[in-house]
C-alpha positions in Angstrom: 138.7 89.5 101.7 137.2 89.4 98.1 136.2 92.8 96.9 132.6 91.5 96.2 132.0 91.0 99.9 133.4 94.4 100.9 130.3 96.6 100.9 128.2 94.0 102.6 130.8 94.0 105.4 130.6 97.9 105.5 126.8 97.6 106.0 127.1 94.9 108.7 129.7 96.9 110.6 127.5 100.1 110.6 124.6 98.0 111.8 126.6 96.9 114.8 128.0 100.3 115.5 125.0 102.5 115.0 122.2 100.6 116.8 122.8 97.9 119.3 119.1 97.2 119.4 118.8 96.8 115.6 118.5 93.7 113.5 120.4 90.8 115.1 118.3 88.0 113.6 119.3 88.3 110.0 115.9 89.8 109.1 115.8 91.9 105.9 113.1 94.0 104.4 111.8 95.3 101.2 113.4 98.7 100.4 111.2 101.7 99.9 112.6 104.8 98.2 111.3 108.3 97.7 112.7 111.8 97.1 111.5 114.2 99.7 111.8 118.0 100.2 112.7 118.1 103.8 112.8 121.7 105.1 113.9 123.0 101.8 116.5 120.2 101.2 116.1 117.7 98.3 116.7 114.4 100.1 116.9 110.8 99.0 115.3 108.5 101.5 115.5 104.7 101.7 113.4 102.8 104.3 111.8 99.5 105.2 108.4 98.9 103.6 105.7 96.3 103.1 105.2 97.6 99.5 106.0 95.6 96.4 109.3 96.3 94.7 109.7 97.1 91.0 112.4 98.3 88.7 113.4 101.9 89.4 115.9 104.0 87.6 118.0 106.3 89.8 119.7 107.5 86.6 119.2 106.5 83.0 122.0 103.9 83.3 121.5 102.8 86.9 118.5 100.9 88.3 117.4 98.8 91.2 114.4 97.0 92.7 112.7 99.2 95.2 109.2 100.1 96.2 109.1 103.7 94.9 107.0 106.0 97.1 105.5 103.1 99.1 104.6 103.9 102.7 107.3 103.3 105.3 106.8 100.5 107.8 108.4 99.0 110.9 111.5 97.0 110.3 110.4 93.4 111.0 108.1 94.6 113.7 110.6 97.0 115.3 111.3 100.8 115.1 114.0 101.5 112.5 117.3 103.3 113.4 118.0 106.4 111.4 121.3 107.0 109.4 121.8 110.3 107.7 124.5 110.3 104.9 126.5 113.4 103.8 127.9 113.2 100.3 131.3 114.4 99.2 132.0 117.8 97.6 130.2 118.1 94.3 128.5 114.7 94.8 124.8 114.1 95.7 122.5 112.1 97.9 122.4 109.0 95.6 126.2 108.8 95.1 126.6 105.8 97.5 123.6 103.7 96.8 125.6 100.5 97.5 125.6 101.6 101.2 122.4 103.6 101.6 120.1 101.0 100.0 121.7 98.1 101.7 121.3 99.6 105.1 117.6 100.1 104.4 117.4 96.5 103.4 118.7 95.6 106.8 116.2 97.6 108.7 117.3 101.3 108.7 115.8 104.5 107.5 118.5 106.2 105.5 118.3 109.8 104.4 120.8 111.6 102.1 120.3 115.3 101.3 121.8 117.1 98.4 124.1 119.8 99.8 124.4 123.1 98.1 127.6 122.0 96.3 125.9 119.1 94.6 126.9 119.3 90.9 128.3 116.1 89.4 125.0 114.4 90.1 121.7 115.4 91.6 119.1 113.3 93.4 116.4 115.1 91.5 116.7 117.6 88.6 116.3 121.3 89.3 113.0 122.6 88.2 112.9 124.7 84.9 114.6 127.9 85.7 115.6 126.7 89.1 118.9 127.7 90.7 121.1 125.7 93.1 121.1 126.7 96.7 123.8 129.2 97.5 126.8 127.9 99.4 129.0 129.9 101.8 132.7 130.6 101.1 134.9 127.6 101.8 138.4 127.7 103.1 141.3 126.2 101.1 141.5 122.4 101.5 145.3 122.8 101.5 145.1 125.2 104.6 143.3 123.1 107.2 144.3 125.4 110.0 142.1 128.1 108.4 139.0 125.9 109.0 136.9 126.3 112.1 133.5 125.4 113.4 131.8 127.8 111.0 133.4 126.3 107.9 130.7 124.8 105.6 128.1 125.4 108.3 125.4 124.9 105.6 126.2 121.2 105.5 125.8 120.8 109.2 122.5 122.6 109.0 121.3 120.3 106.2 122.0 117.2 108.4 120.2 118.8 111.4 117.2 119.8 109.3 116.9 116.3 107.8 117.0 114.6 111.3 114.5 117.1 112.7 112.2 116.9 109.7 112.1 113.1 109.6 111.5 112.8 113.3 108.6 115.2 113.0 107.2 113.7 109.8 103.7 112.2 110.0 104.8 108.9 108.4 108.5 108.5 109.2 108.2 109.8 112.8 106.1 106.7 113.6 108.7 104.2 112.4 112.0 105.8 113.3 113.8 104.9 116.6 114.8 108.4 117.6 117.2 107.1 120.2 119.4 105.4 117.6 120.7 108.0 115.1 123.9 107.4 113.2 125.8 109.5 110.6 127.8 108.5 107.6 129.7 110.7 105.2 132.2 110.6 102.3 135.1 113.0 101.9 133.8 116.5 102.7 130.8 114.6 104.0 133.1 112.8 106.4 134.2 116.2 107.7 130.6 117.2 108.1 129.6 114.2 110.2 132.7 114.2 112.3 132.0 117.9 113.2 128.5 116.9 114.3 129.8 114.1 116.4 132.1 116.4 118.4 134.9 117.3 116.1 133.9 120.9 116.5 133.2 121.3 120.2 129.9 123.0 120.9 128.5 122.0 117.5 127.8 118.4 118.3 124.4 116.8 118.0 123.7 114.8 121.1 121.4 112.5 119.2 124.2 111.0 117.2 125.2 107.5 118.4 127.8 106.5 115.9 129.7 107.7 112.8 131.1 106.1 109.6 133.6 108.3 107.9 134.5 107.2 104.4 137.8 108.8 103.2 137.0 111.8 105.3 138.7 115.2 105.2 140.1 115.2 108.8 143.0 117.6 108.7 141.1 120.6 110.1 140.4 118.5 113.3 144.0 117.3 113.4 145.2 120.9 113.1 143.0 122.0 116.0 143.4 118.7 118.1 139.7 118.3 118.5 139.1 114.6 117.6 139.3 113.7 121.2 135.9 115.3 121.6 134.3 112.7 119.5 132.9 110.3 122.1 130.7 107.9 120.0 131.7 104.7 118.2 133.6 105.7 115.1 134.8 104.0 112.0 137.3 105.4 109.4 137.7 104.0 106.0 140.4 104.9 103.5 142.1 103.6 100.4 145.7 102.9 99.7 145.6 105.1 96.6 143.9 108.0 98.4 147.2 109.9 99.0 145.3 113.1 100.0 143.4 111.5 103.0 144.7 108.1 104.0 148.1 109.3 105.4 146.2 111.5 107.8 144.0 108.6 109.0 146.8 106.2 110.1 150.1 106.5 111.8 151.1 107.8 115.2 149.7 111.3 114.5 146.7 110.2 112.4 143.0 110.5 113.1 142.7 106.9 114.2 145.2 107.3 117.0 143.7 110.7 118.0 140.2 109.3 118.4 138.6 107.9 121.5 137.7 104.2 121.7 135.8 102.4 120.3 137.3 103.4 117.0 138.0 101.3 113.9 140.0 101.8 110.8 139.5 99.8 107.5 141.9 100.3 104.6 141.0 99.3 101.1 143.9 98.1 98.9 144.2 99.7 95.5 141.3 102.1 96.2 141.2 105.9 95.7 138.8 108.3 97.3 135.9 107.8 94.8 136.2 104.0 95.1 135.7 104.2 98.9 132.6 106.3 98.8 130.9 106.6 95.4 129.0 104.3 93.1 129.2 105.1 89.4 126.9 103.7 86.7 128.2 100.3 85.8 129.8 99.5 89.2 126.9 97.0 89.8 126.5 96.2 86.1 123.8 98.8 86.1 121.7 97.4 89.0 121.9 97.2 92.7 121.9 93.5 93.9 118.5 92.0 94.5 119.0 89.1 96.9 121.2 88.4 99.9 123.4 86.0 97.8 123.7 88.5 95.0 124.5 91.3 97.5 127.3 89.2 99.0 128.6 88.5 95.6 128.2 91.8 93.8 128.1 94.6 96.3 131.8 95.6 96.2 132.9 98.6 94.2 134.9 97.3 91.3 138.6 97.3 91.9 138.5 97.7 95.7 140.1 95.0 97.7 140.3 94.9 101.5 
């Protein structure tokens, strides 16, 4: 499959997995975008809107057409499923715009908080004199057996706070389908969302209906044999060049085999971890695609081939 179609396929698959009642008629919407402070978490939010789009710069070198701060609306007359995205370690909420914005265009509300480890990028600058949120100690990545259900608990709390906050919000609470909530995450974010889906027994969120794990850190769950507790539709994605993660996704003892059905595995040829989950300035020639034809042609991350 040509690389330029790849991320459109990702979005379509998540639409199918996360919300059976969602868009099945090809309906697309204008994308609204705003940065919200949700229960103390700086959060990027994309959503359907009737507002008029205009050029918006996520960063000085990366822009798109969105209706900035426009009011949210129903998605083609229907409530919008909610997807919460968890970024990779040191990433930020806007690291995967190719996915988050495209989902909103297809009728989802998508929220992506900056976790305490956000450093390489930030959804919004810290205020003058501001300090990043403190993060708890983190076990060694090379010692997955040392991880447990308390490891990086702050990330789990961020996701829970964003779900709770949006469902209670005066505007978004009226347009979100609270019975269709999905999670997506990249790298350490993949670890985060798998834990919330049952990877850590007793820590799962019963509202979660599906999970998309992009190049996820899965070895703690493999070490503790807990992936069988994930009982929602699940898709893993890895890259052939991601030697730190992909070998643990496939094979007879990999995360794919350990998961309950329905489970899916997509492998991207010649792709490393950042190619699977991140969008860097220039990957879309400085701009997120504006039309369905352009999205189908341009929405792949350069160099990734299915």
